[in-house]
C-alpha positions as CSV (number, residue, x, y, z in Angstrom):
1,M,0.0,0.0,0.0
2,H,1.3,3.5,-0.8
3,I,0.7,7.0,0.3
4,V,-0.8,9.6,-2.1
5,F,1.9,12.0,-3.0
6,Y,2.1,11.7,-6.8
7,G,-1.5,10.9,-7.7
8,T,-1.0,7.6,-9.3
9,D,-3.8,5.0,-9.2
10,R,-1.7,2.6,-7.1
11,E,-1.6,5.0,-4.1
12,S,-4.0,5.2,-1.3
13,T,-4.7,7.7,1.4
14,E,-2.9,8.1,4.7
15,E,-6.1,7.1,6.4
16,D,-6.3,3.8,4.4
17,L,-2.7,3.1,5.3
18,K,-3.4,3.6,9.0
19,I,-6.3,1.1,8.7
20,A,-4.1,-1.5,7.0
21,L,-1.2,-1.0,9.4
22,N,-3.5,-1.5,12.4
23,K,-4.4,-4.9,11.0
24,L,-0.9,-6.0,11.6
25,G,-1.6,-6.8,15.2
26,D,1.2,-7.0,17.7
27,I,4.5,-6.1,16.0
28,E,6.5,-5.3,19.1
29,G,9.9,-6.9,18.8
30,K,9.4,-7.6,15.1
31,F,10.6,-6.0,11.8
32,L,8.5,-3.7,9.8
33,V,9.4,-3.1,6.2
34,T,7.8,-0.2,4.3
35,H,8.5,1.8,1.2
36,Q,7.5,5.1,2.7
37,P,9.6,6.3,5.7
38,P,7.9,7.5,8.9
39,Y,7.2,11.3,8.9
40,G,10.1,13.3,10.1
41,I,12.6,10.5,10.1
42,C,15.0,10.2,7.1
43,D,12.2,11.6,4.9
44,L,13.5,15.0,3.8
45,G,13.7,15.6,0.0
46,D,16.0,18.1,-1.7
47,S,12.9,20.3,-2.0
48,G,12.9,20.6,1.8
49,H,9.6,18.7,1.9
50,N,9.0,15.8,4.3
51,Y,7.8,12.8,2.3
52,G,7.2,10.4,5.2
53,S,4.0,8.9,6.4
54,K,2.4,10.1,9.7
55,S,0.5,6.8,9.9
56,I,3.8,4.8,9.8
57,R,5.2,7.1,12.4
58,D,2.2,6.6,14.6
59,I,2.3,2.8,14.3
60,I,6.0,2.9,15.3
61,L,5.2,4.9,18.4
62,E,2.2,2.8,19.3
63,K,3.4,-0.7,18.4
64,Q,7.1,-0.4,18.8
65,P,8.6,-2.8,16.3
66,S,12.3,-3.5,16.9
67,V,13.5,-2.3,13.5
68,V,11.9,-0.5,10.6
69,F,13.4,-0.7,7.1
70,C,12.2,1.9,4.6
71,G,13.2,3.7,1.4
72,H,11.5,6.0,-1.0
73,V,13.5,9.2,-0.2
74,H,16.9,9.0,-1.8
75,E,18.3,12.3,-0.5
76,D,17.9,11.6,3.2
77,F,19.3,8.4,4.5
78,G,20.7,7.1,7.8
79,V,19.8,5.4,11.0
80,A,17.6,6.8,13.7
81,R,16.0,5.6,16.9
82,V,12.5,6.3,18.1
83,H,12.1,5.1,21.6
84,S,13.1,1.4,21.3
85,T,12.7,1.2,17.6
86,V,15.7,1.5,15.2
């Protein structure tokens, strides 16, 4: 599932993504792999715009997976920690 940023027919809304992520159940201590980064974490494009997902960020804060792997934004990469999640 993708976030609507570019208006393609394969993307869905942030709200739809949150519903889908909530269906994951308990992911504490597990890995989460997403295309979109969480909002505000390694998501800054050259334009200065954050391209991350607030729904992914909220799921990380709520369900605390051990590790999140993501991509999408080529300009801003690195490793970050949000509470116990890397």
